[in-house]
C-alpha positions as a printed NumPy array, in Angstrom:
array([[ 16.9  ,   3.847,  -3.689],
       [ 14.761,   4.164,  -6.543],
       [ 14.241,   1.7  ,  -9.805],
       [ 17.379,   3.763, -11.982],
       [ 19.446,   3.414,  -8.428],
       [ 19.088,  -0.473,  -8.402],
       [ 19.162,  -1.144, -12.006],
       [ 22.536,   0.878, -11.62 ],
       [ 23.471,  -1.35 ,  -8.724],
       [ 22.907,  -4.613, -10.222],
       [ 25.171,  -3.616, -13.343],
       [ 27.939,  -2.878, -11.047],
       [ 27.235,  -6.845,  -9.659],
       [ 25.796,  -5.275,  -6.381],
       [ 22.656,  -5.96 ,  -5.236],
       [ 20.022,  -3.84 ,  -3.987],
       [ 18.862,  -4.496,  -0.64 ],
       [ 15.814,  -6.61 ,   0.102],
       [ 13.485,  -6.439,   2.726],
       [ 10.829,  -8.942,   3.703],
       [  7.338,  -8.508,   2.98 ],
       [  4.314, -10.7  ,   4.037],
       [  1.179, -10.767,   2.764],
       [ -1.351, -13.238,   3.226],
       [  1.437, -15.54 ,   5.417],
       [  3.469, -15.498,   2.056],
       [  6.821, -13.634,   2.754],
       [  8.69 , -12.343,  -0.435],
       [ 12.229, -10.562,  -0.66 ],
       [ 11.54 ,  -7.26 ,  -2.722],
       [ 12.676,  -3.269,  -2.496],
       [ 10.384,  -1.131,  -0.659],
       [  9.9  ,   2.769,  -2.086],
       [ 10.193,   5.591,   0.575],
       [  6.285,   6.139,  -0.097],
       [  5.08 ,   2.34 ,   0.802],
       [  7.73 ,   2.737,   4.026],
       [  6.335,   5.845,   5.134],
       [  2.738,   5.776,   4.272],
       [  0.633,   4.863,   7.876],
       [  0.086,   1.661,   9.007],
       [ -3.253,  -0.029,   9.443],
       [ -4.155,  -0.224,  13.122],
       [ -7.3  ,  -2.702,  13.985],
       [-10.156,   0.182,  15.485],
       [-10.61 ,   0.62 ,  19.234],
       [-14.683,  -0.264,  19.666],
       [-14.556,   1.921,  22.427],
       [-13.752,   4.843,  21.302],
       [-15.916,   7.23 ,  18.813],
       [-13.821,   8.562,  16.442],
       [-14.826,  11.321,  13.531],
       [-14.764,  10.098,  10.169],
       [-15.107,  13.525,   8.521],
       [-13.324,  17.097,   9.717],
       [-16.703,  19.218,  11.25 ],
       [-17.579,  21.538,  14.263],
       [-18.929,  19.706,  17.2  ],
       [-22.584,  21.702,  17.101],
       [-24.476,  19.56 ,  20.262],
       [-22.949,  16.754,  22.841],
       [-26.502,  15.061,  23.839],
       [-24.544,  12.778,  26.427],
       [-22.499,  13.018,  29.888],
       [-20.103,  11.298,  31.42 ],
       [-21.239,   8.404,  33.423],
       [-24.328,   7.571,  31.058],
       [-25.446,   4.216,  29.901],
       [-26.624,   4.122,  26.768],
       [-27.172,   1.671,  23.842],
       [-26.546,   0.661,  20.456],
       [-27.698,   3.843,  17.822],
       [-28.468,   5.778,  20.751],
       [-27.669,   9.742,  19.636],
       [-24.397,  10.955,  20.709],
       [-23.131,  14.315,  19.477],
       [-24.095,  16.018,  16.452],
       [-21.13 ,  16.886,  14.108],
       [-21.632,  19.883,  11.476],
       [-19.498,  19.144,   8.139],
       [-20.075,  20.971,   4.915],
       [-23.464,  22.66 ,   6.575],
       [-24.442,  19.309,   7.106],
       [-25.694,  18.174,  10.44 ],
       [-24.476,  14.534,  11.058],
       [-25.853,  12.255,  14.003],
       [-23.229,  10.415,  15.541],
       [-25.094,   7.076,  17.178],
       [-23.152,   4.82 ,  19.301],
       [-21.441,   1.936,  17.871],
       [-22.489,  -0.19 ,  21.307],
       [-23.743,  -0.45 ,  24.545],
       [-22.375,   0.771,  27.041],
       [-21.108,   3.282,  29.554],
       [-19.501,   6.779,  28.456],
       [-16.42 ,   7.313,  29.917],
       [-14.927,  10.185,  28.722],
       [-16.133,  13.605,  26.602],
       [-13.108,  14.833,  25.081],
       [-14.873,  17.226,  22.834],
       [-17.115,  20.439,  23.572],
       [-19.543,  22.356,  21.607],
       [-17.71 ,  24.618,  19.562],
       [-14.373,  22.778,  18.617],
       [-14.059,  21.983,  15.216],
       [-12.587,  18.684,  14.363],
       [ -9.858,  16.859,  11.996],
       [-10.917,  14.085,  10.729],
       [ -9.751,  11.108,  12.837],
       [-10.108,  12.874,  16.328],
       [-11.14 ,  11.002,  19.357],
       [-15.115,  12.237,  20.3  ],
       [-16.32 ,  10.092,  23.096],
       [-14.77 ,   7.213,  25.005],
       [-16.995,   4.144,  26.25 ],
       [-15.733,   1.952,  29.6  ]])
């Protein structure tokens, strides 16, 4: 429902459909817009997955499956807008899977590397 429909329903003696909305532990009853209902909800990032933060092309993969890396070691090179971006390891660990290869064009949010 939109605001006009809600006002018309209230004038007719009805009540709009109210839904629970929890913010910082406080619960509110409110109407929610379609835009709010359709938006993608935030999910805690998985530290074991390296995700592309921008769209780009993989130019060079600098590690192999099974390699042990330290935090901030170079993992791969991603070209975006004619700039070469070095993607560093967010943690120390062992490479479980490499999900990209050189030349792959990636959208933002693609999983590139997974750690064990």
